VMD Tcl script that builds the backbone (N, CA, C; Angstrom):
set m [mol new atoms 555]
animate dup $m
set s [atomselect $m all]
$s set {name element resname resid chain x y z} {
  {N N MET 1 A -12.334 -13.517 -3.466}
  {CA C MET 1 A -10.903 -13.515 -3.699}
  {C C MET 1 A -10.228 -12.268 -3.106}
  {N N ALA 2 A -10.987 -11.166 -2.962}
  {CA C ALA 2 A -10.400 -9.971 -2.356}
  {C C ALA 2 A -9.955 -10.282 -0.927}
  {N N ARG 3 A -10.653 -11.195 -0.280}
  {CA C ARG 3 A -10.258 -11.616 1.075}
  {C C ARG 3 A -8.881 -12.257 1.033}
  {N N ASP 4 A -8.648 -13.169 0.084}
  {CA C ASP 4 A -7.348 -13.822 -0.026}
  {C C ASP 4 A -6.243 -12.815 -0.318}
  {N N PHE 5 A -6.542 -11.841 -1.193}
  {CA C PHE 5 A -5.519 -10.847 -1.493}
  {C C PHE 5 A -5.244 -9.967 -0.273}
  {N N SER 6 A -6.268 -9.688 0.513}
  {CA C SER 6 A -6.060 -8.936 1.758}
  {C C SER 6 A -5.113 -9.698 2.673}
  {N N LEU 7 A -5.238 -11.021 2.695}
  {CA C LEU 7 A -4.328 -11.847 3.495}
  {C C LEU 7 A -2.900 -11.757 2.977}
  {N N VAL 8 A -2.731 -11.671 1.666}
  {CA C VAL 8 A -1.399 -11.498 1.069}
  {C C VAL 8 A -0.795 -10.173 1.545}
  {N N LEU 9 A -1.584 -9.110 1.508}
  {CA C LEU 9 A -1.099 -7.803 1.971}
  {C C LEU 9 A -0.726 -7.868 3.454}
  {N N LEU 10 A -1.570 -8.515 4.235}
  {CA C LEU 10 A -1.306 -8.617 5.673}
  {C C LEU 10 A -0.023 -9.384 5.971}
  {N N ARG 11 A 0.266 -10.373 5.169}
  {CA C ARG 11 A 1.484 -11.184 5.402}
  {C C ARG 11 A 2.720 -10.284 5.399}
  {N N ARG 12 A 2.793 -9.349 4.463}
  {CA C ARG 12 A 3.918 -8.412 4.405}
  {C C ARG 12 A 3.843 -7.370 5.517}
  {N N MET 13 A 2.651 -6.907 5.823}
  {CA C MET 13 A 2.490 -5.889 6.861}
  {C C MET 13 A 2.827 -6.445 8.240}
  {N N ALA 14 A 2.672 -7.734 8.419}
  {CA C ALA 14 A 2.976 -8.367 9.711}
  {C C ALA 14 A 4.453 -8.236 10.063}
  {N N ASP 15 A 5.317 -8.035 9.080}
  {CA C ASP 15 A 6.744 -7.830 9.354}
  {C C ASP 15 A 6.962 -6.594 10.226}
  {N N HIS 16 A 6.135 -5.564 10.037}
  {CA C HIS 16 A 6.278 -4.310 10.791}
  {C C HIS 16 A 5.326 -4.217 11.977}
  {N N ASN 17 A 4.112 -4.682 11.781}
  {CA C ASN 17 A 3.063 -4.520 12.798}
  {C C ASN 17 A 2.317 -5.834 13.005}
  {N N PRO 18 A 2.959 -6.798 13.663}
  {CA C PRO 18 A 2.314 -8.108 13.811}
  {C C PRO 18 A 0.976 -8.057 14.553}
  {N N GLU 19 A 0.840 -7.181 15.542}
  {CA C GLU 19 A -0.410 -7.113 16.296}
  {C C GLU 19 A -1.547 -6.600 15.424}
  {N N LEU 20 A -1.292 -5.538 14.647}
  {CA C LEU 20 A -2.328 -5.013 13.756}
  {C C LEU 20 A -2.713 -6.055 12.710}
  {N N ALA 21 A -1.721 -6.724 12.143}
  {CA C ALA 21 A -1.987 -7.741 11.120}
  {C C ALA 21 A -2.779 -8.907 11.708}
  {N N GLU 22 A -2.438 -9.303 12.919}
  {CA C GLU 22 A -3.146 -10.408 13.585}
  {C C GLU 22 A -4.606 -10.032 13.831}
  {N N ASP 23 A -4.844 -8.828 14.329}
  {CA C ASP 23 A -6.220 -8.367 14.553}
  {C C ASP 23 A -7.000 -8.321 13.240}
  {N N ALA 24 A -6.366 -7.821 12.186}
  {CA C ALA 24 A -7.023 -7.726 10.882}
  {C C ALA 24 A -7.329 -9.120 10.329}
  {N N ARG 25 A -6.401 -10.050 10.483}
  {CA C ARG 25 A -6.620 -11.426 10.019}
  {C C ARG 25 A -7.840 -12.021 10.713}
  {N N ARG 26 A -7.946 -11.795 12.003}
  {CA C ARG 26 A -9.097 -12.299 12.766}
  {C C ARG 26 A -10.402 -11.660 12.289}
  {N N ARG 27 A -10.361 -10.339 11.993}
  {CA C ARG 27 A -11.562 -9.659 11.471}
  {C C ARG 27 A -12.025 -10.274 10.160}
  {N N LEU 28 A -11.075 -10.767 9.381}
  {CA C LEU 28 A -11.424 -11.438 8.119}
  {C C LEU 28 A -11.932 -12.860 8.359}
  {N N GLY 29 A -11.794 -13.350 9.583}
  {CA C GLY 29 A -12.214 -14.703 9.888}
  {C C GLY 29 A -11.286 -15.755 9.312}
  {N N ALA 30 A -10.005 -15.404 9.172}
  {CA C ALA 30 A -9.021 -16.314 8.582}
  {C C ALA 30 A -8.048 -16.806 9.637}
  {N N SER 31 A -7.591 -18.017 9.453}
  {CA C SER 31 A -6.574 -18.570 10.350}
  {C C SER 31 A -5.191 -18.162 9.854}
  {N N ALA 32 A -4.203 -18.342 10.707}
  {CA C ALA 32 A -2.818 -18.061 10.309}
  {C C ALA 32 A -2.420 -18.970 9.147}
  {N N THR 33 A -2.906 -20.195 9.151}
  {CA C THR 33 A -2.621 -21.132 8.053}
  {C C THR 33 A -3.214 -20.621 6.749}
  {N N GLU 34 A -4.447 -20.114 6.797}
  {CA C GLU 34 A -5.067 -19.560 5.583}
  {C C GLU 34 A -4.263 -18.381 5.042}
  {N N MET 35 A -3.736 -17.544 5.943}
  {CA C MET 35 A -2.931 -16.408 5.505}
  {C C MET 35 A -1.660 -16.896 4.811}
  {N N ARG 36 A -0.990 -17.867 5.403}
  {CA C ARG 36 A 0.224 -18.412 4.789}
  {C C ARG 36 A -0.085 -19.051 3.439}
  {N N GLU 37 A -1.181 -19.782 3.351}
  {CA C GLU 37 A -1.548 -20.453 2.095}
  {C C GLU 37 A -1.909 -19.438 1.008}
  {N N ALA 38 A -2.632 -18.385 1.364}
  {CA C ALA 38 A -2.962 -17.348 0.379}
  {C C ALA 38 A -1.682 -16.701 -0.149}
  {N N ASN 39 A -0.758 -16.418 0.754}
  {CA C ASN 39 A 0.510 -15.822 0.334}
  {C C ASN 39 A 1.311 -16.798 -0.537}
  {N N LYS 40 A 1.289 -18.060 -0.175}
  {CA C LYS 40 A 2.005 -19.080 -0.943}
  {C C LYS 40 A 1.454 -19.171 -2.380}
  {N N ARG 41 A 0.129 -19.164 -2.526}
  {CA C ARG 41 A -0.484 -19.186 -3.860}
  {C C ARG 41 A -0.089 -17.954 -4.667}
  {N N TRP 42 A -0.120 -16.779 -3.999}
  {CA C TRP 42 A 0.238 -15.540 -4.686}
  {C C TRP 42 A 1.701 -15.586 -5.149}
  {N N GLN 43 A 2.592 -16.001 -4.272}
  {CA C GLN 43 A 4.011 -16.078 -4.622}
  {C C GLN 43 A 4.238 -17.075 -5.752}
  {N N ALA 44 A 3.535 -18.198 -5.734}
  {CA C ALA 44 A 3.668 -19.189 -6.806}
  {C C ALA 44 A 3.223 -18.598 -8.140}
  {N N MET 45 A 2.120 -17.840 -8.129}
  {CA C MET 45 A 1.663 -17.191 -9.362}
  {C C MET 45 A 2.682 -16.172 -9.852}
  {N N ALA 46 A 3.221 -15.389 -8.921}
  {CA C ALA 46 A 4.147 -14.314 -9.290}
  {C C ALA 46 A 5.509 -14.832 -9.747}
  {N N ARG 47 A 5.932 -15.964 -9.211}
  {CA C ARG 47 A 7.285 -16.460 -9.492}
  {C C ARG 47 A 7.327 -17.639 -10.461}
  {N N SER 48 A 6.207 -18.057 -10.959}
  {CA C SER 48 A 6.157 -19.192 -11.866}
  {C C SER 48 A 6.938 -18.888 -13.146}
  {N N PRO 49 A 7.667 -19.878 -13.688}
  {CA C PRO 49 A 8.377 -19.652 -14.955}
  {C C PRO 49 A 7.406 -19.308 -16.090}
  {N N ARG 50 A 6.170 -19.765 -15.956}
  {CA C ARG 50 A 5.147 -19.447 -16.963}
  {C C ARG 50 A 4.162 -18.430 -16.389}
  {N N SER 51 A 4.697 -17.512 -15.633}
  {CA C SER 51 A 3.881 -16.522 -14.945}
  {C C SER 51 A 3.050 -15.698 -15.928}
  {N N ARG 52 A 1.843 -15.393 -15.507}
  {CA C ARG 52 A 0.971 -14.505 -16.276}
  {C C ARG 52 A 1.507 -13.080 -16.171}
  {N N PRO 53 A 1.131 -12.207 -17.087}
  {CA C PRO 53 A 1.449 -10.789 -16.901}
  {C C PRO 53 A 0.833 -10.288 -15.592}
  {N N ALA 54 A 1.445 -9.297 -14.991}
  {CA C ALA 54 A 1.012 -8.807 -13.678}
  {C C ALA 54 A -0.464 -8.450 -13.630}
  {N N VAL 55 A -0.958 -7.760 -14.641}
  {CA C VAL 55 A -2.366 -7.360 -14.638}
  {C C VAL 55 A -3.258 -8.596 -14.588}
  {N N SER 56 A -2.904 -9.632 -15.319}
  {CA C SER 56 A -3.691 -10.871 -15.313}
  {C C SER 56 A -3.671 -11.533 -13.943}
  {N N ARG 57 A -2.535 -11.492 -13.264}
  {CA C ARG 57 A -2.458 -12.063 -11.912}
  {C C ARG 57 A -3.409 -11.346 -10.963}
  {N N TYR 58 A -3.408 -10.015 -11.031}
  {CA C TYR 58 A -4.290 -9.260 -10.146}
  {C C TYR 58 A -5.753 -9.533 -10.464}
  {N N ARG 59 A -6.077 -9.607 -11.734}
  {CA C ARG 59 A -7.470 -9.895 -12.101}
  {C C ARG 59 A -7.866 -11.307 -11.685}
  {N N ALA 60 A -6.935 -12.237 -11.775}
  {CA C ALA 60 A -7.229 -13.610 -11.337}
  {C C ALA 60 A -7.490 -13.645 -9.838}
  {N N MET 61 A -6.776 -12.839 -9.081}
  {CA C MET 61 A -6.911 -12.834 -7.619}
  {C C MET 61 A -8.064 -11.944 -7.156}
  {N N LEU 62 A -8.271 -10.815 -7.825}
  {CA C LEU 62 A -9.226 -9.813 -7.347}
  {C C LEU 62 A -10.491 -9.674 -8.188}
  {N N GLY 63 A -10.518 -10.278 -9.372}
  {CA C GLY 63 A -11.654 -10.092 -10.265}
  {C C GLY 63 A -11.494 -8.811 -11.063}
  {N N GLU 64 A -12.582 -8.382 -11.646}
  {CA C GLU 64 A -12.544 -7.149 -12.435}
  {C C GLU 64 A -12.409 -5.938 -11.511}
  {N N PRO 65 A -11.648 -4.933 -11.924}
  {CA C PRO 65 A -11.480 -3.747 -11.071}
  {C C PRO 65 A -12.801 -3.007 -10.858}
  {N N GLU 66 A -12.867 -2.349 -9.711}
  {CA C GLU 66 A -14.010 -1.496 -9.406}
  {C C GLU 66 A -14.052 -0.304 -10.364}
  {N N SER 67 A -12.856 0.192 -10.709}
  {CA C SER 67 A -12.763 1.311 -11.652}
  {C C SER 67 A -11.471 1.191 -12.463}
  {N N VAL 68 A -11.540 1.704 -13.674}
  {CA C VAL 68 A -10.381 1.782 -14.569}
  {C C VAL 68 A -10.432 3.166 -15.190}
  {N N GLU 69 A -9.318 3.893 -15.071}
  {CA C GLU 69 A -9.308 5.250 -15.639}
  {C C GLU 69 A -7.944 5.569 -16.223}
  {N N PRO 70 A -7.956 6.362 -17.292}
  {CA C PRO 70 A -6.669 6.779 -17.859}
  {C C PRO 70 A -6.002 7.786 -16.925}
  {N N ARG 71 A -4.682 7.783 -16.906}
  {CA C ARG 71 A -3.930 8.739 -16.096}
  {C C ARG 71 A -2.639 9.067 -16.833}
  {N N ARG 72 A -2.308 10.309 -16.836}
  {CA C ARG 72 A -1.070 10.751 -17.462}
  {C C ARG 72 A -0.024 10.970 -16.373}
  {N N VAL 73 A 1.136 10.355 -16.541}
  {CA C VAL 73 A 2.253 10.517 -15.611}
  {C C VAL 73 A 3.435 10.993 -16.446}
  {N N GLY 74 A 3.738 12.283 -16.325}
  {CA C GLY 74 A 4.775 12.852 -17.188}
  {C C GLY 74 A 4.354 12.710 -18.637}
  {N N ASP 75 A 5.181 12.074 -19.443}
  {CA C ASP 75 A 4.864 11.855 -20.852}
  {C C ASP 75 A 4.148 10.531 -21.103}
  {N N LEU 76 A 3.959 9.741 -20.064}
  {CA C LEU 76 A 3.366 8.412 -20.229}
  {C C LEU 76 A 1.843 8.440 -20.123}
  {N N GLU 77 A 1.204 7.719 -21.030}
  {CA C GLU 77 A -0.228 7.476 -20.936}
  {C C GLU 77 A -0.378 6.182 -20.137}
  {N N CYS 78 A -1.002 6.281 -18.976}
  {CA C CYS 78 A -1.122 5.133 -18.066}
  {C C CYS 78 A -2.581 4.783 -17.851}
  {N N GLU 79 A -2.767 3.692 -17.115}
  {CA C GLU 79 A -4.104 3.272 -16.735}
  {C C GLU 79 A -4.073 2.912 -15.253}
  {N N ALA 80 A -5.030 3.438 -14.500}
  {CA C ALA 80 A -5.140 3.139 -13.071}
  {C C ALA 80 A -6.351 2.234 -12.857}
  {N N MET 81 A -6.088 1.066 -12.288}
  {CA C MET 81 A -7.153 0.116 -11.946}
  {C C MET 81 A -7.245 0.067 -10.430}
  {N N ARG 82 A -8.481 0.057 -9.912}
  {CA C ARG 82 A -8.670 0.045 -8.455}
  {C C ARG 82 A -9.665 -1.033 -8.047}
  {N N TRP 83 A -9.332 -1.653 -6.910}
  {CA C TRP 83 A -10.178 -2.684 -6.327}
  {C C TRP 83 A -10.461 -2.350 -4.869}
  {N N ALA 84 A -11.677 -2.616 -4.414}
  {CA C ALA 84 A -12.036 -2.484 -3.004}
  {C C ALA 84 A -11.563 -3.740 -2.279}
  {N N LEU 85 A -11.122 -3.566 -1.049}
  {CA C LEU 85 A -10.697 -4.683 -0.210}
  {C C LEU 85 A -11.481 -4.636 1.101}
  {N N PRO 86 A -11.822 -5.788 1.668}
  {CA C PRO 86 A -12.696 -5.801 2.856}
  {C C PRO 86 A -12.115 -5.146 4.099}
  {N N LEU 87 A -10.808 -5.157 4.278}
  {CA C LEU 87 A -10.224 -4.604 5.505}
  {C C LEU 87 A -10.156 -3.086 5.529}
  {N N TRP 88 A -10.080 -2.477 4.365}
  {CA C TRP 88 A -9.852 -1.041 4.293}
  {C C TRP 88 A -10.921 -0.389 3.430}
  {N N PRO 89 A -12.124 -0.150 3.974}
  {CA C PRO 89 A -13.203 0.401 3.143}
  {C C PRO 89 A -12.907 1.793 2.592}
  {N N ASP 90 A -12.033 2.566 3.251}
  {CA C ASP 90 A -11.704 3.906 2.769}
  {C C ASP 90 A -10.506 3.924 1.826}
  {N N LEU 91 A -9.956 2.752 1.535}
  {CA C LEU 91 A -8.816 2.651 0.637}
  {C C LEU 91 A -9.175 1.773 -0.552}
  {N N ARG 92 A -8.367 1.868 -1.596}
  {CA C ARG 92 A -8.475 0.988 -2.753}
  {C C ARG 92 A -7.086 0.479 -3.082}
  {N N PHE 93 A -7.025 -0.762 -3.565}
  {CA C PHE 93 A -5.758 -1.268 -4.076}
  {C C PHE 93 A -5.668 -0.781 -5.503}
  {N N GLU 94 A -4.593 -0.039 -5.806}
  {CA C GLU 94 A -4.430 0.550 -7.132}
  {C C GLU 94 A -3.237 -0.065 -7.847}
  {N N LEU 95 A -3.488 -0.425 -9.085}
  {CA C LEU 95 A -2.444 -0.909 -9.977}
  {C C LEU 95 A -2.334 0.126 -11.088}
  {N N LEU 96 A -1.172 0.755 -11.195}
  {CA C LEU 96 A -0.941 1.744 -12.244}
  {C C LEU 96 A -0.057 1.102 -13.294}
  {N N THR 97 A -0.571 1.035 -14.519}
  {CA C THR 97 A 0.189 0.412 -15.602}
  {C C THR 97 A 0.554 1.447 -16.652}
  {N N GLY 98 A 1.713 1.240 -17.245}
  {CA C GLY 98 A 2.193 2.100 -18.313}
  {C C GLY 98 A 2.007 1.432 -19.654}
  {N N PRO 99 A 2.677 1.968 -20.668}
  {CA C PRO 99 A 2.575 1.389 -22.010}
  {C C PRO 99 A 2.938 -0.094 -22.003}
  {N N GLY 100 A 2.172 -0.869 -22.751}
  {CA C GLY 100 A 2.432 -2.298 -22.840}
  {C C GLY 100 A 2.015 -3.074 -21.609}
  {N N GLY 101 A 1.327 -2.433 -20.654}
  {CA C GLY 101 A 0.868 -3.119 -19.457}
  {C C GLY 101 A 1.898 -3.238 -18.354}
  {N N ALA 102 A 3.039 -2.543 -18.491}
  {CA C ALA 102 A 4.068 -2.583 -17.438}
  {C C ALA 102 A 3.518 -1.989 -16.146}
  {N N VAL 103 A 3.704 -2.677 -15.030}
  {CA C VAL 103 A 3.212 -2.197 -13.737}
  {C C VAL 103 A 4.186 -1.154 -13.195}
  {N N LEU 104 A 3.665 0.042 -12.935}
  {CA C LEU 104 A 4.477 1.131 -12.393}
  {C C LEU 104 A 4.351 1.216 -10.878}
  {N N THR 105 A 3.131 1.075 -10.368}
  {CA C THR 105 A 2.913 1.044 -8.919}
  {C C THR 105 A 1.819 0.033 -8.608}
  {N N GLU 106 A 1.891 -0.524 -7.410}
  {CA C GLU 106 A 0.875 -1.445 -6.897}
  {C C GLU 106 A 0.787 -1.179 -5.410}
  {N N TRP 107 A -0.269 -0.456 -5.013}
  {CA C TRP 107 A -0.339 -0.006 -3.639}
  {C C TRP 107 A -1.739 0.416 -3.249}
  {N N LEU 108 A -1.896 0.689 -1.951}
  {CA C LEU 108 A -3.155 1.177 -1.424}
  {C C LEU 108 A -3.189 2.695 -1.534}
  {N N VAL 109 A -4.332 3.211 -1.978}
  {CA C VAL 109 A -4.560 4.650 -2.101}
  {C C VAL 109 A -5.918 4.967 -1.471}
  {N N ARG 110 A -6.142 6.223 -1.173}
  {CA C ARG 110 A -7.424 6.644 -0.595}
  {C C ARG 110 A -8.517 6.474 -1.650}
  {N N ALA 111 A -9.662 5.951 -1.250}
  {CA C ALA 111 A -10.797 5.776 -2.157}
  {C C ALA 111 A -11.345 7.140 -2.549}
  {N N PRO 112 A -11.798 7.278 -3.791}
  {CA C PRO 112 A -12.405 8.552 -4.197}
  {C C PRO 112 A -13.558 8.910 -3.262}
  {N N GLY 113 A -13.557 10.145 -2.789}
  {CA C GLY 113 A -14.610 10.623 -1.902}
  {C C GLY 113 A -14.418 10.295 -0.432}
  {N N ALA 114 A -13.472 9.405 -0.101}
  {CA C ALA 114 A -13.227 9.072 1.308}
  {C C ALA 114 A -12.389 10.184 1.933}
  {N N PRO 115 A -12.706 10.589 3.150}
  {CA C PRO 115 A -11.934 11.671 3.766}
  {C C PRO 115 A -10.517 11.219 4.110}
  {N N ALA 116 A -9.563 12.052 3.760}
  {CA C ALA 116 A -8.157 11.793 4.108}
  {C C ALA 116 A -7.927 12.228 5.557}
  {N N PRO 117 A -6.998 11.582 6.234}
  {CA C PRO 117 A -6.719 11.996 7.611}
  {C C PRO 117 A -6.037 13.360 7.636}
  {N N GLY 118 A -6.237 14.073 8.726}
  {CA C GLY 118 A -5.531 15.335 8.913}
  {C C GLY 118 A -4.109 15.042 9.350}
  {N N LEU 119 A -3.151 15.408 8.541}
  {CA C LEU 119 A -1.739 15.161 8.856}
  {C C LEU 119 A -1.033 16.500 9.004}
  {N N GLY 120 A -0.698 16.854 10.223}
  {CA C GLY 120 A -0.017 18.120 10.456}
  {C C GLY 120 A 1.195 17.995 11.359}
  {N N THR 121 A 1.199 16.953 12.204}
  {CA C THR 121 A 2.306 16.770 13.147}
  {C C THR 121 A 2.739 15.306 13.166}
  {N N LEU 122 A 3.858 15.067 13.841}
  {CA C LEU 122 A 4.366 13.706 14.002}
  {C C LEU 122 A 3.336 12.798 14.662}
  {N N GLU 123 A 2.602 13.333 15.606}
  {CA C GLU 123 A 1.640 12.537 16.359}
  {C C GLU 123 A 0.506 12.006 15.476}
  {N N ASP 124 A 0.293 12.627 14.317}
  {CA C ASP 124 A -0.750 12.179 13.394}
  {C C ASP 124 A -0.331 10.948 12.594}
  {N N LEU 125 A 0.948 10.617 12.615}
  {CA C LEU 125 A 1.491 9.536 11.789}
  {C C LEU 125 A 1.463 8.209 12.533}
  {N N THR 126 A 0.284 7.607 12.592}
  {CA C THR 126 A 0.139 6.326 13.276}
  {C C THR 126 A 0.035 5.208 12.231}
  {N N PRO 127 A 0.483 4.012 12.581}
  {CA C PRO 127 A 0.439 2.905 11.633}
  {C C PRO 127 A -0.959 2.679 11.054}
  {N N TRP 128 A -0.981 2.457 9.751}
  {CA C TRP 128 A -2.168 2.146 8.961}
  {C C TRP 128 A -3.144 3.310 8.860}
  {N N SER 129 A -2.738 4.525 9.262}
  {CA C SER 129 A -3.662 5.657 9.240}
  {C C SER 129 A -3.648 6.429 7.936}
  {N N CYS 130 A -2.601 6.279 7.135}
  {CA C CYS 130 A -2.466 7.108 5.937}
  {C C CYS 130 A -1.611 6.402 4.887}
  {N N THR 131 A -1.709 6.916 3.676}
  {CA C THR 131 A -0.967 6.344 2.554}
  {C C THR 131 A 0.301 7.138 2.274}
  {N N LEU 132 A 1.149 6.550 1.470}
  {CA C LEU 132 A 2.390 7.212 1.077}
  {C C LEU 132 A 2.097 8.543 0.404}
  {N N GLU 133 A 1.147 8.559 -0.510}
  {CA C GLU 133 A 0.810 9.806 -1.208}
  {C C GLU 133 A 0.365 10.894 -0.235}
  {N N GLU 134 A -0.411 10.518 0.781}
  {CA C GLU 134 A -0.901 11.503 1.746}
  {C C GLU 134 A 0.233 12.077 2.580}
  {N N VAL 135 A 1.169 11.237 3.003}
  {CA C VAL 135 A 2.318 11.723 3.770}
  {C C VAL 135 A 3.191 12.621 2.897}
  {N N ALA 136 A 3.429 12.206 1.660}
  {CA C ALA 136 A 4.260 13.012 0.755}
  {C C ALA 136 A 3.642 14.386 0.516}
  {N N ARG 137 A 2.318 14.444 0.372}
  {CA C ARG 137 A 1.645 15.733 0.170}
  {C C ARG 137 A 1.677 16.579 1.435}
  {N N ALA 138 A 1.401 15.971 2.578}
  {CA C ALA 138 A 1.295 16.719 3.836}
  {C C ALA 138 A 2.632 17.286 4.288}
  {N N PHE 139 A 3.726 16.574 3.989}
  {CA C PHE 139 A 5.041 16.991 4.483}
  {C C PHE 139 A 6.018 17.220 3.322}
  {N N ALA 140 A 5.509 17.853 2.274}
  {CA C ALA 140 A 6.352 18.151 1.108}
  {C C ALA 140 A 7.434 19.146 1.513}
  {N N PRO 141 A 8.616 19.025 0.963}
  {CA C PRO 141 A 9.013 18.018 -0.024}
  {C C PRO 141 A 9.517 16.746 0.659}
  {N N ALA 142 A 8.816 15.657 0.433}
  {CA C ALA 142 A 9.259 14.348 0.935}
  {C C ALA 142 A 10.187 13.735 -0.107}
  {N N ARG 143 A 11.162 12.974 0.365}
  {CA C ARG 143 A 12.133 12.369 -0.544}
  {C C ARG 143 A 12.037 10.847 -0.459}
  {N N PRO 144 A 11.893 10.185 -1.616}
  {CA C PRO 144 A 11.859 8.716 -1.569}
  {C C PRO 144 A 13.219 8.155 -1.186}
  {N N VAL 145 A 13.192 7.015 -0.527}
  {CA C VAL 145 A 14.397 6.315 -0.092}
  {C C VAL 145 A 14.353 4.920 -0.717}
  {N N GLN 146 A 15.522 4.386 -1.035}
  {CA C GLN 146 A 15.589 3.039 -1.601}
  {C C GLN 146 A 14.868 2.047 -0.700}
  {N N SER 147 A 14.001 1.245 -1.280}
  {CA C SER 147 A 13.249 0.284 -0.479}
  {C C SER 147 A 13.964 -1.062 -0.416}
  {N N THR 148 A 13.508 -1.889 0.503}
  {CA C THR 148 A 14.136 -3.190 0.713}
  {C C THR 148 A 13.426 -4.308 -0.035}
  {N N ALA 149 A 12.230 -4.036 -0.567}
  {CA C ALA 149 A 11.465 -5.047 -1.301}
  {C C ALA 149 A 10.487 -4.316 -2.223}
  {N N PRO 150 A 10.023 -4.977 -3.287}
  {CA C PRO 150 A 9.105 -4.307 -4.219}
  {C C PRO 150 A 7.825 -3.789 -3.569}
  {N N THR 151 A 7.338 -4.442 -2.522}
  {CA C THR 151 A 6.091 -4.010 -1.886}
  {C C THR 151 A 6.315 -2.981 -0.784}
  {N N ARG 152 A 7.552 -2.597 -0.578}
  {CA C ARG 152 A 7.877 -1.637 0.484}
  {C C ARG 152 A 8.406 -0.338 -0.119}
  {N N GLN 153 A 8.044 0.762 0.546}
  {CA C GLN 153 A 8.513 2.077 0.136}
  {C C GLN 153 A 8.926 2.835 1.390}
  {N N ALA 154 A 9.735 3.873 1.194}
  {CA C ALA 154 A 10.161 4.707 2.322}
  {C C ALA 154 A 10.299 6.151 1.865}
  {N N LEU 155 A 10.061 7.052 2.797}
  {CA C LEU 155 A 10.204 8.489 2.562}
  {C C LEU 155 A 10.970 9.108 3.717}
  {N N THR 156 A 11.692 10.191 3.425}
  {CA C THR 156 A 12.208 11.053 4.480}
  {C C THR 156 A 11.579 12.426 4.264}
  {N N PHE 157 A 11.366 13.145 5.363}
  {CA C PHE 157 A 10.701 14.439 5.300}
  {C C PHE 157 A 10.892 15.144 6.630}
  {N N THR 158 A 10.523 16.404 6.669}
  {CA C THR 158 A 10.563 17.182 7.904}
  {C C THR 158 A 9.122 17.409 8.357}
  {N N ALA 159 A 8.872 17.141 9.639}
  {CA C ALA 159 A 7.530 17.329 10.196}
  {C C ALA 159 A 7.654 17.886 11.605}
  {N N PRO 160 A 6.719 18.771 11.981}
  {CA C PRO 160 A 6.756 19.313 13.338}
  {C C PRO 160 A 6.101 18.378 14.340}
  {N N ASP 161 A 6.550 18.461 15.599}
  {CA C ASP 161 A 5.828 17.761 16.652}
  {C C ASP 161 A 4.673 18.653 17.093}
  {N N ARG 162 A 3.923 18.249 18.110}
  {CA C ARG 162 A 2.741 19.033 18.526}
  {C C ARG 162 A 3.116 20.408 19.070}
  {N N ASP 163 A 4.408 20.584 19.468}
  {CA C ASP 163 A 4.850 21.895 19.940}
  {C C ASP 163 A 5.415 22.755 18.817}
  {N N GLY 164 A 5.380 22.245 17.589}
  {CA C GLY 164 A 5.867 23.002 16.438}
  {C C GLY 164 A 7.346 22.844 16.159}
  {N N VAL 165 A 8.045 21.988 16.909}
  {CA C VAL 165 A 9.480 21.776 16.702}
  {C C VAL 165 A 9.663 20.829 15.515}
  {N N PRO 166 A 10.394 21.254 14.482}
  {CA C PRO 166 A 10.566 20.389 13.310}
  {C C PRO 166 A 11.554 19.248 13.578}
  {N N HIS 167 A 11.263 18.101 12.979}
  {CA C HIS 167 A 12.119 16.919 13.104}
  {C C HIS 167 A 12.293 16.290 11.735}
  {N N GLU 168 A 13.481 15.786 11.489}
  {CA C GLU 168 A 13.736 15.022 10.266}
  {C C GLU 168 A 13.230 13.603 10.525}
  {N N MET 169 A 12.360 13.105 9.652}
  {CA C MET 169 A 11.679 11.830 9.857}
  {C C MET 169 A 11.945 10.853 8.726}
  {N N ALA 170 A 11.808 9.579 9.042}
  {CA C ALA 170 A 11.787 8.514 8.043}
  {C C ALA 170 A 10.493 7.743 8.268}
  {N N ALA 171 A 9.812 7.413 7.183}
  {CA C ALA 171 A 8.572 6.640 7.271}
  {C C ALA 171 A 8.686 5.439 6.347}
  {N N GLU 172 A 8.191 4.306 6.834}
  {CA C GLU 172 A 8.192 3.080 6.040}
  {C C GLU 172 A 6.761 2.690 5.717}
  {N N PHE 173 A 6.562 2.233 4.500}
  {CA C PHE 173 A 5.249 1.861 3.993}
  {C C PHE 173 A 5.328 0.446 3.429}
  {N N THR 174 A 4.252 -0.294 3.547}
  {CA C THR 174 A 4.112 -1.579 2.886}
  {C C THR 174 A 2.842 -1.504 2.058}
  {N N TRP 175 A 2.960 -1.809 0.782}
  {CA C TRP 175 A 1.847 -1.694 -0.161}
  {C C TRP 175 A 1.243 -0.290 -0.097}
  {N N GLY 176 A 2.084 0.728 0.186}
  {CA C GLY 176 A 1.631 2.113 0.199}
  {C C GLY 176 A 0.963 2.572 1.473}
  {N N LEU 177 A 0.843 1.699 2.482}
  {CA C LEU 177 A 0.198 2.053 3.742}
  {C C LEU 177 A 1.262 2.255 4.820}
  {N N LEU 178 A 1.148 3.349 5.584}
  {CA C LEU 178 A 2.139 3.667 6.616}
  {C C LEU 178 A 2.240 2.533 7.628}
  {N N GLN 179 A 3.489 2.113 7.889}
  {CA C GLN 179 A 3.752 1.056 8.873}
  {C C GLN 179 A 4.416 1.615 10.117}
  {N N ARG 180 A 5.423 2.484 9.921}
  {CA C ARG 180 A 6.104 3.059 11.083}
  {C C ARG 180 A 6.900 4.290 10.663}
  {N N THR 181 A 7.200 5.099 11.681}
  {CA C THR 181 A 8.031 6.287 11.484}
  {C C THR 181 A 9.152 6.265 12.517}
  {N N ALA 182 A 10.201 6.983 12.197}
  {CA C ALA 182 A 11.335 7.097 13.125}
  {C C ALA 182 A 11.980 8.464 12.944}
  {N N LEU 183 A 12.472 9.006 14.050}
  {CA C LEU 183 A 13.224 10.262 13.985}
  {C C LEU 183 A 14.567 10.009 13.326}
  {N N ARG 184 A 15.014 10.958 12.508}
  {CA C ARG 184 A 16.333 10.841 11.877}
  {C C ARG 184 A 17.325 11.793 12.517}
  {N N ASP 185 A 16.909 12.579 13.496}
  {CA C ASP 185 A 17.776 13.585 14.150}
  {C C ASP 185 A 18.982 12.943 14.795}
}
mol reanalyze $m
mol bondsrecalc $m
mol representation Tube
mol addrep $m
């Protein structure tokens, strides 16, 4: 089922990077029809009038999490659940839930122990190379920007080019994975 969920993620990522998504779909051995059908099933589960709670939907699609750990976010006692996905061995799909099982975030994060990419310049920011958290840390203070969909996020930040010249940047993420950057100058 992790394969089907990977296809769901790819369906959204194809909006920004169709070539990368197409290559990834082929690596999974899935047809374009299979990708559409996996996304259709996911959307039906998510939008059903008798929809399951979000955590139940993820468990139905992905099985039991690889890890579950408590996490404190401000004053909230949360729980972070992580699943491995076949396309991104160095990443995990993380569902962060708050009190009562409310979903706070649902995105890709770096797997524990996996090396993070070196992010120091604009040239390091290539599609699918890093997560939102990694960009925010590397180019602090990054500022969140209103997103266009629940699975999409955006940041603005200042980053130097390879010659050390700083630039105001905007970065777009889908499911927490970098999709594209643009100069804001």
